[in-house]
N, CA, C and O atoms as a printed pandas DataFrame, in Angstrom:
     atom_number atom_name residue_name chain_id  residue_number  x_coord  y_coord  z_coord
0              1         N          MET        A               1   84.783  -53.369  115.200
1              2        CA          MET        A               1   83.928  -52.875  114.087
2              3         C          MET        A               1   83.181  -54.201  113.256
3              4         O          MET        A               1   83.661  -55.322  113.086
4              5         N          THR        A               2   82.001  -53.739  112.856
5              6        CA          THR        A               2   81.363  -54.638  112.235
6              7         C          THR        A               2   81.073  -54.465  110.714
7              8         O          THR        A               2   81.471  -53.450  110.143
8              9         N          VAL        A               3   80.392  -55.427  110.050
9             10        CA          VAL        A               3   80.177  -55.166  108.566
10            11         C          VAL        A               3   78.539  -55.363  108.294
11            12         O          VAL        A               3   77.855  -56.379  108.414
12            13         N          ARG        A               4   78.161  -53.994  107.877
13            14        CA          ARG        A               4   77.012  -54.063  107.173
14            15         C          ARG        A               4   76.737  -54.323  105.904
15            16         O          ARG        A               4   77.619  -54.129  105.068
16            17         N          ALA        A               5   75.547  -54.780  105.538
17            18        CA          ALA        A               5   75.563  -55.363  104.013
18            19         C          ALA        A               5   74.068  -55.365  103.653
19            20         O          ALA        A               5   73.220  -55.738  104.463
20            21         N          SER        A               6   73.810  -54.997  102.584
21            22        CA          SER        A               6   72.541  -54.938  101.973
22            23         C          SER        A               6   72.436  -55.554  100.616
23            24         O          SER        A               6   73.316  -55.266   99.806
24            25         N          LEU        A               7   71.269  -56.536  100.186
25            26        CA          LEU        A               7   70.857  -56.913   99.107
26            27         C          LEU        A               7   69.843  -56.616   98.329
27            28         O          LEU        A               7   68.724  -56.630   98.841
28            29         N          ASN        A               8   69.937  -56.398   97.420
29            30        CA          ASN        A               8   68.650  -56.261   96.215
30            31         C          ASN        A               8   68.628  -56.904   95.140
31            32         O          ASN        A               8   69.682  -57.173   94.563
32            33         N          ARG        A               9   67.464  -57.265   94.674
33            34        CA          ARG        A               9   67.313  -58.049   93.373
34            35         C          ARG        A               9   66.325  -57.091   92.634
35            36         O          ARG        A               9   65.529  -56.333   93.188
36            37         N          VAL        A              10   66.486  -57.232   91.457
37            38        CA          VAL        A              10   65.770  -56.569   90.268
38            39         C          VAL        A              10   65.615  -57.749   89.141
39            40         O          VAL        A              10   66.619  -58.308   88.699
40            41         N          PRO        A              11   64.351  -58.079   88.723
41            42        CA          PRO        A              11   64.027  -59.056   87.752
42            43         C          PRO        A              11   64.352  -58.371   86.498
43            44         O          PRO        A              11   63.935  -57.240   86.249
44            45         N          ILE        A              12   65.188  -59.140   85.609
45            46        CA          ILE        A              12   65.521  -58.572   84.345
46            47         C          ILE        A              12   64.320  -58.225   83.562
47            48         O          ILE        A              12   64.473  -57.282   82.785
48            49         N          GLU        A              13   63.070  -58.823   83.600
49            50        CA          GLU        A              13   61.986  -58.250   82.916
50            51         C          GLU        A              13   61.682  -57.093   83.235
51            52         O          GLU        A              13   61.390  -56.354   82.295
52            53         N          HIS        A              14   61.645  -56.650   84.305
53            54        CA          HIS        A              14   61.612  -55.209   85.203
54            55         C          HIS        A              14   62.233  -54.158   84.058
55            56         O          HIS        A              14   61.580  -53.209   83.623
56            57         N          VAL        A              15   63.792  -54.521   83.580
57            58        CA          VAL        A              15   64.303  -53.636   82.836
58            59         C          VAL        A              15   64.206  -53.719   81.326
59            60         O          VAL        A              15   64.488  -52.834   80.517
60            61         N          ALA        A              16   63.726  -55.023   81.077
61            62        CA          ALA        A              16   63.167  -55.201   79.367
62            63         C          ALA        A              16   61.769  -54.443   79.132
63            64         O          ALA        A              16   61.304  -54.193   78.020
64            65         N          ARG        A              17   61.154  -54.108   80.415
65            66        CA          ARG        A              17   59.532  -53.069   80.159
66            67         C          ARG        A              17   59.804  -51.877   80.168
67            68         O          ARG        A              17   59.080  -51.074   79.580
68            69         N          ASP        A              18   61.019  -51.460   80.904
69            70        CA          ASP        A              18   61.130  -50.054   81.148
70            71         C          ASP        A              18   62.516  -49.457   81.030
71            72         O          ASP        A              18   62.972  -48.675   81.864
72            73         N          ARG        A              19   63.210  -49.896   79.869
73            74        CA          ARG        A              19   64.963  -49.859   79.811
74            75         C          ARG        A              19   64.819  -48.309   79.594
75            76         O          ARG        A              19   65.395  -47.784   80.547
76            77         N          ALA        A              20   64.362  -47.452   78.852
77            78        CA          ALA        A              20   64.784  -46.234   78.647
78            79         C          ALA        A              20   64.246  -45.298   80.239
79            80         O          ALA        A              20   64.692  -44.232   80.663
80            81         N          GLY        A              21   63.398  -45.988   80.698
81            82        CA          GLY        A              21   62.702  -44.928   81.926
82            83         C          GLY        A              21   63.865  -45.199   83.205
83            84         O          GLY        A              21   64.291  -44.274   83.897
84            85         N          ILE        A              22   64.191  -46.311   83.337
85            86        CA          ILE        A              22   65.114  -46.814   84.586
86            87         C          ILE        A              22   66.408  -45.765   83.872
87            88         O          ILE        A              22   66.821  -44.771   84.470
88            89         N          LEU        A              23   66.873  -46.151   82.662
89            90        CA          LEU        A              23   68.101  -45.078   82.434
90            91         C          LEU        A              23   68.142  -43.695   82.878
91            92         O          LEU        A              23   69.027  -43.027   83.412
92            93         N          ALA        A              24   66.870  -43.423   82.492
93            94        CA          ALA        A              24   66.909  -41.774   82.769
94            95         C          ALA        A              24   66.570  -41.437   84.306
95            96         O          ALA        A              24   67.023  -40.450   84.885
96            97         N          ARG        A              25   65.705  -42.394   84.894
97            98        CA          ARG        A              25   65.620  -42.233   86.126
98            99         C          ARG        A              25   66.774  -42.540   87.335
99           100         O          ARG        A              25   66.872  -41.777   88.296
100          101         N          ASP        A              26   67.398  -43.405   87.226
101          102        CA          ASP        A              26   68.109  -44.162   87.963
102          103         C          ASP        A              26   69.645  -44.208   87.573
103          104         O          ASP        A              26   70.405  -44.842   88.305
104          105         N          PHE        A              27   70.159  -43.525   86.384
105          106        CA          PHE        A              27   71.623  -43.452   86.343
106          107         C          PHE        A              27   72.042  -41.905   85.779
107          108         O          PHE        A              27   71.223  -41.124   85.294
108          109         N          VAL        A              28   73.049  -41.713   85.894
109          110        CA          VAL        A              28   73.404  -40.334   85.450
110          111         C          VAL        A              28   74.169  -40.407   84.133
111          112         O          VAL        A              28   74.608  -41.469   83.692
112          113         N          SER        A              29   74.320  -39.141   83.481
113          114        CA          SER        A              29   74.823  -39.412   81.978
114          115         C          SER        A              29   76.082  -40.216   81.758
115          116         O          SER        A              29   76.122  -40.607   80.591
116          117         N          SER        A              30   76.855  -40.501   82.288
117          118        CA          SER        A              30   78.140  -41.269   82.088
118          119         C          SER        A              30   77.694  -42.698   82.205
119          120         O          SER        A              30   77.981  -43.512   81.328
120          121         N          GLU        A              31   77.057  -42.993   83.183
121          122        CA          GLU        A              31   76.443  -44.177   83.239
122          123         C          GLU        A              31   75.528  -44.626   82.067
123          124         O          GLU        A              31   75.671  -45.717   81.515
124          125         N          ARG        A              32   74.605  -43.744   81.731
125          126        CA          ARG        A              32   73.664  -44.119   80.666
126          127         C          ARG        A              32   74.676  -44.184   79.251
127          128         O          ARG        A              32   74.018  -44.762   78.387
128          129         N          SER        A              33   75.684  -43.899   78.852
129          130        CA          SER        A              33   76.663  -43.767   78.125
130          131         C          SER        A              33   77.022  -45.081   78.137
131          132         O          SER        A              33   76.721  -45.819   77.199
132          133         N          ASP        A              34   77.588  -45.435   79.022
133          134        CA          ASP        A              34   78.361  -46.749   79.413
134          135         C          ASP        A              34   77.458  -47.856   78.971
135          136         O          ASP        A              34   77.887  -48.624   78.110
136          137         N          LEU        A              35   76.584  -47.980   79.325
137          138        CA          LEU        A              35   75.317  -49.077   79.626
138          139         C          LEU        A              35   74.249  -49.014   78.169
139          140         O          LEU        A              35   73.310  -49.779   77.947
140          141         N          ALA        A              36   74.675  -47.975   77.377
141          142        CA          ALA        A              36   73.368  -47.868   76.295
142          143         C          ALA        A              36   73.257  -49.444   75.499
143          144         O          ALA        A              36   72.260  -50.162   75.424
144          145         N          ALA        A              37   74.671  -49.699   74.936
145          146        CA          ALA        A              37   74.618  -50.906   74.089
146          147         C          ALA        A              37   74.760  -52.421   75.005
147          148         O          ALA        A              37   75.001  -53.516   74.499
148          149         N          ARG        A              38   74.554  -52.161   76.373
149          150        CA          ARG        A              38   74.727  -53.283   77.209
150          151         C          ARG        A              38   73.541  -54.048   77.324
151          152         O          ARG        A              38   72.501  -53.436   77.084
152          153         N          PRO        A              39   73.434  -55.494   77.700
153          154        CA          PRO        A              39   72.435  -56.046   77.837
154          155         C          PRO        A              39   71.513  -55.668   79.003
155          156         O          PRO        A              39   71.978  -55.029   79.947
156          157         N          ASP        A              40   69.908  -56.128   78.971
157          158        CA          ASP        A              40   69.345  -55.507   80.020
158          159         C          ASP        A              40   69.796  -56.043   81.255
159          160         O          ASP        A              40   69.818  -55.262   82.205
160          161         N          ARG        A              41   70.251  -57.501   81.483
161          162        CA          ARG        A              41   70.727  -58.092   82.391
162          163         C          ARG        A              41   71.909  -57.014   83.163
163          164         O          ARG        A              41   71.828  -56.822   84.376
164          165         N          THR        A              42   72.722  -56.515   82.540
165          166        CA          THR        A              42   73.938  -55.760   82.913
166          167         C          THR        A              42   73.036  -54.503   83.672
167          168         O          THR        A              42   73.298  -54.340   84.863
168          169         N          ILE        A              43   72.343  -53.906   83.270
169          170        CA          ILE        A              43   71.840  -52.647   83.551
170          171         C          ILE        A              43   70.794  -53.253   84.675
171          172         O          ILE        A              43   70.894  -52.396   85.553
172          173         N          ALA        A              44   70.027  -54.044   85.071
173          174        CA          ALA        A              44   69.563  -54.812   86.146
174          175         C          ALA        A              44   70.565  -54.894   87.232
175          176         O          ALA        A              44   70.533  -54.310   88.315
176          177         N          GLY        A              45   71.420  -55.673   86.797
177          178        CA          GLY        A              45   72.177  -55.741   88.026
178          179         C          GLY        A              45   73.127  -54.579   88.493
179          180         O          GLY        A              45   73.716  -54.647   89.572
180          181         N          ARG        A              46   73.256  -53.493   87.625
181          182        CA          ARG        A              46   73.835  -52.090   88.120
182          183         C          ARG        A              46   72.623  -51.458   88.994
183          184         O          ARG        A              46   72.837  -50.638   89.887
184          185         N          LEU        A              47   71.194  -51.972   88.610
185          186        CA          LEU        A              47   70.387  -51.075   89.372
186          187         C          LEU        A              47   70.219  -51.776   90.568
187          188         O          LEU        A              47   70.139  -51.129   91.612
188          189         N          ALA        A              48   70.139  -53.234   90.587
189          190        CA          ALA        A              48   70.090  -53.847   92.080
190          191         C          ALA        A              48   71.298  -53.224   92.866
191          192         O          ALA        A              48   71.063  -52.923   94.036
192          193         N          ALA        A              49   72.596  -52.985   92.365
193          194        CA          ALA        A              49   73.625  -52.729   93.309
194          195         C          ALA        A              49   73.506  -51.441   93.796
195          196         O          ALA        A              49   73.932  -51.150   94.914
196          197         N          LYS        A              50   72.717  -50.270   92.729
197          198        CA          LYS        A              50   72.294  -49.002   93.222
198          199         C          LYS        A              50   71.573  -48.944   94.394
199          200         O          LYS        A              50   71.618  -48.054   95.243
200          201         N          ARG        A              51   70.856  -50.019   94.391
201          202        CA          ARG        A              51   69.635  -49.872   95.423
202          203         C          ARG        A              51   70.035  -50.596   96.715
203          204         O          ARG        A              51   69.635  -50.280   97.836
204          205         N          ALA        A              52   70.857  -51.586   96.433
205          206        CA          ALA        A              52   71.314  -51.908   97.638
206          207         C          ALA        A              52   72.178  -50.679   98.346
207          208         O          ALA        A              52   72.110  -50.466   99.557
208          209         N          LEU        A              53   72.854  -50.035   97.600
209          210        CA          LEU        A              53   73.573  -49.106   98.232
210          211         C          LEU        A              53   72.706  -47.932   99.049
211          212         O          LEU        A              53   72.932  -47.655  100.227
212          213         N          CYS        A              54   71.721  -47.314   98.268
213          214        CA          CYS        A              54   70.805  -46.886   98.990
214          215         C          CYS        A              54   70.347  -47.590  100.426
215          216         O          CYS        A              54   70.230  -46.861  101.410
216          217         N          GLU        A              55   70.174  -48.550  100.498
217          218        CA          GLU        A              55   69.637  -49.145  101.431
218          219         C          GLU        A              55   70.826  -49.314  102.560
219          220         O          GLU        A              55   70.437  -49.309  103.727
220          221         N          LEU        A              56   72.119  -49.450  102.343
221          222        CA          LEU        A              56   73.138  -49.520  103.031
222          223         C          LEU        A              56   73.148  -48.125  103.519
223          224         O          LEU        A              56   72.816  -48.008  104.698
224          225         N          TRP        A              57   73.405  -47.210  102.985
225          226        CA          TRP        A              57   73.644  -45.617  103.141
226          227         C          TRP        A              57   72.737  -45.305  104.121
227          228         O          TRP        A              57   73.180  -44.886  105.190
228          229         N          SER        A              58   71.242  -45.460  103.926
229          230        CA          SER        A              58   70.262  -45.251  104.842
230          231         C          SER        A              58   70.565  -45.795  106.409
231          232         O          SER        A              58   70.641  -45.126  107.440
232          233         N          GLY        A              59   70.677  -46.910  106.261
233          234        CA          GLY        A              59   70.885  -47.776  107.761
234          235         C          GLY        A              59   72.350  -47.061  108.282
235          236         O          GLY        A              59   72.363  -46.781  109.481
236          237         N          LEU        A              60   73.670  -46.714  107.451
237          238        CA          LEU        A              60   74.389  -46.189  107.752
238          239         C          LEU        A              60   74.384  -44.563  108.511
239          240         O          LEU        A              60   75.084  -44.300  109.488
240          241         N          PHE        A              61   73.520  -43.647  107.891
241          242        CA          PHE        A              61   73.263  -42.622  107.870
242          243         C          PHE        A              61   71.649  -42.262  108.087
243          244         O          PHE        A              61   71.010  -41.659  107.225
244          245         N          PRO        A              62   71.095  -42.691  109.296
245          246        CA          PRO        A              62   69.714  -42.334  109.486
246          247         C          PRO        A              62   69.098  -41.084  108.940
247          248         O          PRO        A              62   69.721  -40.091  109.318
248          249         N          GLY        A              63   68.296  -40.872  108.339
249          250        CA          GLY        A              63   67.621  -39.759  108.126
250          251         C          GLY        A              63   68.095  -39.169  106.544
251          252         O          GLY        A              63   67.527  -38.239  105.971
252          253         N          LEU        A              64   69.270  -39.946  106.003
253          254        CA          LEU        A              64   69.543  -39.810  104.671
254          255         C          LEU        A              64   68.818  -40.096  103.671
255          256         O          LEU        A              64   68.714  -41.315  103.539
256          257         N          ALA        A              65   68.251  -39.483  102.881
257          258        CA          ALA        A              65   67.335  -40.290  101.805
258          259         C          ALA        A              65   68.270  -40.248  100.556
259          260         O          ALA        A              65   68.586  -39.323   99.808
260          261         N          ALA        A              66   68.614  -41.614  100.592
261          262        CA          ALA        A              66   69.468  -41.994   98.921
262          263         C          ALA        A              66   68.648  -42.545   98.115
263          264         O          ALA        A              66   67.725  -43.336   98.307
264          265         N          ASP        A              67   69.226  -41.871   96.830
265          266        CA          ASP        A              67   68.466  -42.130   95.551
266          267         C          ASP        A              67   69.644  -43.168   94.458
267          268         O          ASP        A              67   70.864  -43.288   94.573
268          269         N          PRO        A              68   68.956  -43.624   93.709
269          270        CA          PRO        A              68   70.182  -44.327   92.910
270          271         C          PRO        A              68   70.882  -43.608   92.019
271          272         O          PRO        A              68   71.879  -44.114   91.504
272          273         N          ARG        A              69   70.583  -42.646   91.777
273          274        CA          ARG        A              69   71.502  -41.496   91.128
274          275         C          ARG        A              69   72.518  -40.901   92.068
275          276         O          ARG        A              69   73.499  -40.306   91.622
276          277         N          ASP        A              70   72.345  -41.022   93.130
277          278        CA          ASP        A              70   73.314  -40.678   94.152
278          279         C          ASP        A              70   74.411  -41.314   94.145
279          280         O          ASP        A              70   75.215  -41.014   95.028
280          281         N          PHE        A              71   74.774  -42.348   93.187
281          282        CA          PHE        A              71   75.621  -43.253   93.520
282          283         C          PHE        A              71   76.219  -43.592   91.926
283          284         O          PHE        A              71   75.437  -44.136   91.146
284          285         N          VAL        A              72   77.470  -43.295   91.512
285          286        CA          VAL        A              72   78.098  -43.696   90.258
286          287         C          VAL        A              72   78.791  -45.022   90.482
287          288         O          VAL        A              72   79.462  -45.344   91.462
288          289         N          LEU        A              73   78.491  -45.786   89.328
289          290        CA          LEU        A              73   78.946  -47.128   89.223
290          291         C          LEU        A              73   79.809  -47.408   87.963
291          292         O          LEU        A              73   79.335  -46.960   86.919
292          293         N          ALA        A              74   80.550  -47.823   87.906
293          294        CA          ALA        A              74   81.618  -48.235   86.715
294          295         C          ALA        A              74   82.074  -49.666   86.851
295          296         O          ALA        A              74   81.717  -50.277   87.859
296          297         N          CYS        A              75   82.682  -50.155   86.118
297          298        CA          CYS        A              75   83.689  -51.425   86.275
298          299         C          CYS        A              75   85.018  -51.468   85.454
299          300         O          CYS        A              75   85.272  -50.903   84.390
300          301         N          GLU        A              76   85.889  -52.373   86.307
301          302        CA          GLU        A              76   87.117  -52.421   86.413
302          303         C          GLU        A              76   87.309  -53.138   85.201
303          304         O          GLU        A              76   86.369  -53.799   84.760
304          305         N          ALA        A              77   88.439  -53.097   84.578
305          306        CA          ALA        A              77   88.533  -53.826   83.163
306          307         C          ALA        A              77   88.482  -55.490   83.291
307          308         O          ALA        A              77   88.380  -56.281   82.353
308          309         N          SER        A              78   88.586  -55.815   84.780
309          310        CA          SER        A              78   88.139  -57.279   84.925
310          311         C          SER        A              78   86.671  -57.549   84.844
311          312         O          SER        A              78   86.261  -58.690   84.629
312          313         N          GLY        A              79   85.771  -56.407   85.032
313          314        CA          GLY        A              79   84.504  -56.307   85.005
314          315         C          GLY        A              79   83.815  -56.209   86.131
315          316         O          GLY        A              79   82.587  -56.285   86.102
316          317         N          ALA        A              80   84.552  -56.013   87.379
317          318        CA          ALA        A              80   84.228  -56.089   88.531
318          319         C          ALA        A              80   83.611  -54.641   88.732
319          320         O          ALA        A              80   84.073  -53.589   88.290
320          321         N          PRO        A              81   82.377  -54.832   89.556
321          322        CA          PRO        A              81   81.806  -53.472   89.419
322          323         C          PRO        A              81   82.655  -52.589   90.772
323          324         O          PRO        A              81   83.156  -52.982   91.826
324          325         N          ARG        A              82   82.515  -51.219   90.123
325          326        CA          ARG        A              82   83.406  -50.308   91.572
326          327         C          ARG        A              82   82.282  -48.867   91.535
327          328         O          ARG        A              82   81.548  -48.368   90.682
328          329         N          LEU        A              83   82.555  -48.631   92.646
329          330        CA          LEU        A              83   81.650  -47.387   93.253
330          331         C          LEU        A              83   82.719  -46.097   92.557
331          332         O          LEU        A              83   83.895  -45.955   92.891
332          333         N          LEU        A              84   82.182  -45.459   91.797
333          334        CA          LEU        A              84   83.182  -44.251   91.434
334          335         C          LEU        A              84   82.922  -42.867   92.331
335          336         O          LEU        A              84   83.852  -42.138   92.675
336          337         N          ALA        A              85   81.496  -42.605   92.668
337          338        CA          ALA        A              85   80.978  -41.337   93.502
338          339         C          ALA        A              85   79.779  -41.779   94.481
339          340         O          ALA        A              85   78.956  -42.662   94.239
340          341         N          ALA        A              86   79.847  -41.037   95.555
341          342        CA          ALA        A              86   78.735  -41.227   96.183
342          343         C          ALA        A              86   78.329  -39.886   96.933
343          344         O          ALA        A              86   79.080  -39.291   97.706
344          345         N          PHE        A              87   77.097  -39.509   96.617
345          346        CA          PHE        A              87   76.782  -37.953   96.683
346          347         C          PHE        A              87   77.747  -37.175   96.240
347          348         O          PHE        A              87   78.289  -36.354   96.980
348          349         N          GLY        A              88   78.121  -37.358   94.820
349          350        CA          GLY        A              88   79.214  -36.264   94.319
350          351         C          GLY        A              88   80.496  -36.264   94.935
351          352         O          GLY        A              88   81.314  -35.379   94.681
352          353         N          GLN        A              89   80.773  -37.369   95.876
353          354        CA          GLN        A              89   82.239  -37.365   96.458
354          355         C          GLN        A              89   82.988  -38.639   96.169
355          356         O          GLN        A              89   82.324  -39.669   96.055
356          357         N          PRO        A              90   84.073  -38.677   96.060
357          358        CA          PRO        A              90   84.902  -39.988   96.136
358          359         C          PRO        A              90   84.333  -40.908   97.314
359          360         O          PRO        A              90   84.167  -40.512   98.468
360          361         N          PRO        A              91   84.080  -42.101   96.881
361          362        CA          PRO        A              91   83.573  -43.241   97.876
362          363         C          PRO        A              91   84.452  -43.569   98.778
363          364         O          PRO        A              91   85.509  -43.005   98.495
364          365         N          PRO        A              92   84.557  -44.261   99.818
365          366        CA          PRO        A              92   85.176  -44.909  100.879
366          367         C          PRO        A              92   85.799  -46.310  100.076
367          368         O          PRO        A              92   85.099  -47.246   99.690
368          369         N          ALA        A              93   87.000  -46.226   99.958
369          370        CA          ALA        A              93   87.583  -47.552   99.350
370          371         C          ALA        A              93   86.705  -48.628  100.100
371          372         O          ALA        A              93   86.203  -49.384   99.269
372          373         N          SER        A              94   86.473  -48.840  100.957
373          374        CA          SER        A              94   86.195  -49.826  102.083
374          375         C          SER        A              94   84.833  -50.654  101.542
375          376         O          SER        A              94   84.537  -51.805  101.862
376          377         N          ILE        A              95   84.145  -49.843  100.715
377          378        CA          ILE        A              95   82.827  -50.530  100.206
378          379         C          ILE        A              95   83.026  -51.410   99.316
379          380         O          ILE        A              95   83.839  -51.190   98.419
380          381         N          GLY        A              96   82.273  -52.669   99.391
381          382        CA          GLY        A              96   82.549  -53.692   98.501
382          383         C          GLY        A              96   81.283  -53.789   97.778
383          384         O          GLY        A              96   80.296  -53.456   98.433
384          385         N          ILE        A              97   81.122  -54.103   96.784
385          386        CA          ILE        A              97   80.117  -54.542   95.673
386          387         C          ILE        A              97   80.165  -55.787   94.923
387          388         O          ILE        A              97   81.251  -56.113   94.442
388          389         N          SER        A              98   79.318  -56.406   94.782
389          390        CA          SER        A              98   79.150  -57.556   93.844
390          391         C          SER        A              98   77.888  -57.583   93.251
391          392         O          SER        A              98   76.954  -57.015   93.817
392          393         N          ILE        A              99   77.688  -58.300   91.942
393          394        CA          ILE        A              99   76.793  -57.984   91.211
394          395         C          ILE        A              99   76.678  -59.489   90.204
395          396         O          ILE        A              99   77.595  -59.808   89.447
396          397         N          ALA        A             100   75.566  -60.207   90.334
397          398        CA          ALA        A             100   75.421  -61.597   90.012
398          399         C          ALA        A             100   74.103  -61.415   89.020
399          400         O          ALA        A             100   73.401  -60.404   89.026
400          401         N          HIS        A             101   73.896  -62.522   88.203
401          402        CA          HIS        A             101   72.766  -62.563   87.277
402          403         C          HIS        A             101   72.324  -63.532   86.660
403          404         O          HIS        A             101   73.173  -64.141   86.009
404          405         N          SER        A             102   71.135  -63.974   86.610
405          406        CA          SER        A             102   70.745  -65.394   85.858
406          407         C          SER        A             102   69.973  -64.979   84.748
407          408         O          SER        A             102   69.944  -63.756   84.608
408          409         N          GLN        A             103   69.276  -65.705   83.838
409          410        CA          GLN        A             103   68.709  -65.452   83.112
410          411         C          GLN        A             103   67.557  -64.682   83.359
411          412         O          GLN        A             103   67.017  -64.118   82.407
412          413         N          PHE        A             104   67.044  -64.561   84.636
413          414        CA          PHE        A             104   65.714  -63.964   84.825
414          415         C          PHE        A             104   66.146  -63.049   85.902
415          416         O          PHE        A             104   65.361  -62.102   85.958
416          417         N          LEU        A             105   67.078  -62.966   86.765
417          418        CA          LEU        A             105   67.020  -62.087   87.724
418          419         C          LEU        A             105   68.761  -61.643   88.071
419          420         O          LEU        A             105   69.675  -62.465   88.018
420          421         N          ALA        A             106   68.946  -60.106   88.441
421          422        CA          ALA        A             106   70.115  -59.679   89.059
422          423         C          ALA        A             106   70.113  -59.509   90.481
423          424         O          ALA        A             106   69.148  -59.195   91.178
424          425         N          VAL        A             107   71.184  -59.727   90.809
425          426        CA          VAL        A             107   71.279  -59.262   92.430
426          427         C          VAL        A             107   72.663  -58.331   92.328
427          428         O          VAL        A             107   73.566  -58.344   91.492
428          429         N          GLY        A             108   72.447  -57.483   93.578
429          430        CA          GLY        A             108   73.559  -56.631   93.890
430          431         C          GLY        A             108   73.508  -56.609   95.212
431          432         O          GLY        A             108   72.492  -56.385   95.870
432          433         N          LEU        A             109   74.834  -56.888   95.731
433          434        CA          LEU        A             109   75.314  -57.032   97.070
434          435         C          LEU        A             109   76.415  -55.782   97.466
435          436         O          LEU        A             109   77.479  -55.601   96.874
436          437         N          VAL        A             110   75.927  -55.000   98.563
437          438        CA          VAL        A             110   77.094  -54.002   99.006
438          439         C          VAL        A             110   77.509  -54.446  100.474
439          440         O          VAL        A             110   76.661  -54.804  101.292
440          441         N          ALA        A             111   78.465  -54.414  100.671
441          442        CA          ALA        A             111   78.821  -54.438  102.049
442          443         C          ALA        A             111   79.763  -53.256  102.679
443          444         O          ALA        A             111   80.385  -52.688  101.781
444          445         N          ALA        A             112   79.986  -52.825  103.754
445          446        CA          ALA        A             112   81.018  -51.865  104.304
446          447         C          ALA        A             112   81.240  -51.917  105.775
447          448         O          ALA        A             112   80.262  -51.975  106.519
448          449         N          PRO        A             113   82.475  -51.899  106.261
449          450        CA          PRO        A             113   82.840  -51.853  107.629
450          451         C          PRO        A             113   82.160  -50.686  108.405
451          452         O          PRO        A             113   82.005  -49.607  107.832
452          453         N          PHE        A             114   81.776  -50.854  109.608
453          454        CA          PHE        A             114   81.090  -49.936  110.140
454          455         C          PHE        A             114   81.467  -49.672  111.726
455          456         O          PHE        A             114   81.000  -50.450  112.558
456          457         N          PRO        A             115   82.073  -48.885  112.033
457          458        CA          PRO        A             115   82.618  -48.950  113.723
458          459         C          PRO        A             115   81.233  -49.061  114.525
459          460         O          PRO        A             115   80.115  -48.685  114.175
460          461         N          GLY        A             116   81.644  -49.687  115.699
461          462        CA          GLY        A             116   80.649  -49.876  116.939
462          463         C          GLY        A             116   80.027  -51.009  116.370
463          464         O          GLY        A             116   80.394  -51.600  115.354
464          465         N          GLY        A             117   78.946  -51.304  117.177
465          466        CA          GLY        A             117   77.963  -52.225  116.849
466          467         C          GLY        A             117   78.513  -53.402  117.858
467          468         O          GLY        A             117   79.237  -53.167  118.825
468          469         N          ARG        A             118   78.075  -54.637  117.492
469          470        CA          ARG        A             118   78.502  -55.796  118.235
470          471         C          ARG        A             118   79.420  -56.563  117.358
471          472         O          ARG        A             118   79.026  -56.670  116.196
472          473         N          GLU        A             119   80.677  -57.182  117.680
473          474        CA          GLU        A             119   81.319  -58.057  117.100
474          475         C          GLU        A             119   81.087  -59.336  116.745
475          476         O          GLU        A             119   81.953  -59.980  116.153
């Protein structure tokens, strides 16, 4: 079994310029409610993770066109990101998500075990 990973970056300035559009376009209503009062860096981090999930899913399932709205994110009490749903279904528990940000950039990293491939 191998692990596949995807990394995506979102400049915080990108969210600051189009916050309402990004929330409407890339997040479902429950996420928008959760993010309404959160800083731009939080939205940028979640968007980076969603985009990384799109890339990962497309790599795992060729031909599948994934969109950020296909993935619903929340956070644990500790603040750690968690994937609640993927394509309307409970996600595999093995999906790992990490989000980090600086003053200017947010990064989302996702990883999942994948059967086959080179060890």
